[in-house]
N, C-alpha and C positions, 0 to 999 in steps of 0.2 A: 549500569548497567540494566537493560532490560529487556525482553524480546515481547510487546506484543502480538498477546493469543486470541483467536478470533474462529469459531465454527461456524460455516455455514452451508446448508444442508443443504444439498444438490435440489432441483424440480426436473422434474418429466420433460417437461418441454425447453432444460437447456440440451437436450439431445439429440443431435442430427439423424443423420434415415441412417447411419452407419449404428447408433443407438450407444455411442459414447459422448459427453460433453463435450459439442463446440467449439474450438480452438479460441471464440467469439467470447463467451465465456468464463474463459480465465483472467482478462483483462476486468471486468465486473468481479470478480471475485476478487484480485488482486485489490481493486479501487475500495472494495469495501475493507478491505483488512487495514491499511492508509488513513481511512476516511477516519474509521472507530476508534484507530491512536489518537488524531488529533483528534477528535468529539472528546474524546476520556480524558484529555491531555487540556483541554481550555481553547486549544485556539484555532474553533471552528466558528469564533462570536464573531461574528458580520459586525455586529454593533459595534465595533472598534476597529472599522477604517482595512481591517488585512485580511487576504485569503491568500492560501496556498495554492498555486495549479499548477496540473502535470505539463512539464514539460518533454517529457524524455520517458519511454516505456519500452524496455526489451522484457521479452518471454522467454523461456528456455523448454518446451515442451517434451520432459520427461519419459512417459508414459500416461497413458489413456484413464482419464476418467470417466465411471458408471453410474448411471441413476440404479435405484436408488443412493444414497452413502450420505454423509456429512463428512467436506473438506475442512481441513483444522489449516489455516492460515497464521504465519509468522510473520512481523513486520518489525523490522530496527533500523533505526537511523545508522546508515552506513558513512557520513560524510555530512562536516556541517561549514559550506560556502559562503560567501558575502551575503550573497541575492538569492540563495538556493539550499537547497538541502537533497541528499541523495540518501533515498531507503534500498534494502535489501528485501525480499519478501522470499517465501516459498512454501506450496499448497502440497500438506500430505495426506494419502487417505491411511489408513488403519494404519499410522507412523510410519509407512512407504510415501519418501519425495515425490513427485511426479511431476510437480512444475519448480521452476526457479524464478522472481525476476530482478529487474534492474529498476530505478525512478527516479528524473529527476525534477523537484516541484520546485518552484517560484514563490517565490510570497512578491502579492502585489498589493500596494492601493485598492483598493477598491471603487475610487473615486476616479483616479485618473488611468488606472488597467495599466499603469508601467510598476516595474519591478521597483523593488524597495529593502534597504540593506533591510536584516534581521535583529531584531529589536537583544539587546541584554536577556529579556522573557524568554522571547523564543529561544533563544540559546541556550538558555539554563531548562526550559523543558524539553526540549530537543535530545539533551544532553545526555537526560535519565535511562532513554532509547539509545544513544551513542555501544556499537557491536564492530568498530571499522573488521575484523575478521568473521566476519556470519558464512560468509559462502563464497 
């Protein structure tokens, strides 16, 4: 069991007129965390004919993020299903949790664009990040 960690530098253009990081940016932060986990695990090789796609994303906003700064995104696999897997993520600034996210990703055949069962290889790789009790 492992937690994937990514540092995400916040940018001035991420802020809104109130001076804090806009809520829409949180989705991008979480996308970066998921994508890096999958890329580093070798699961984003589209030449193999399969790709994960996000089908659900829930975000809980706990406190604001401000620029300048660096967010730390932690990502785990919460559950592995037949054709999909669930993620849990949290973003921290200076060790304090500022938001949490729960996501569901389906694996699709890139030709048919339809969900397919997860292969044993996908299950083994995702299983390395399986932390059912993350939050």
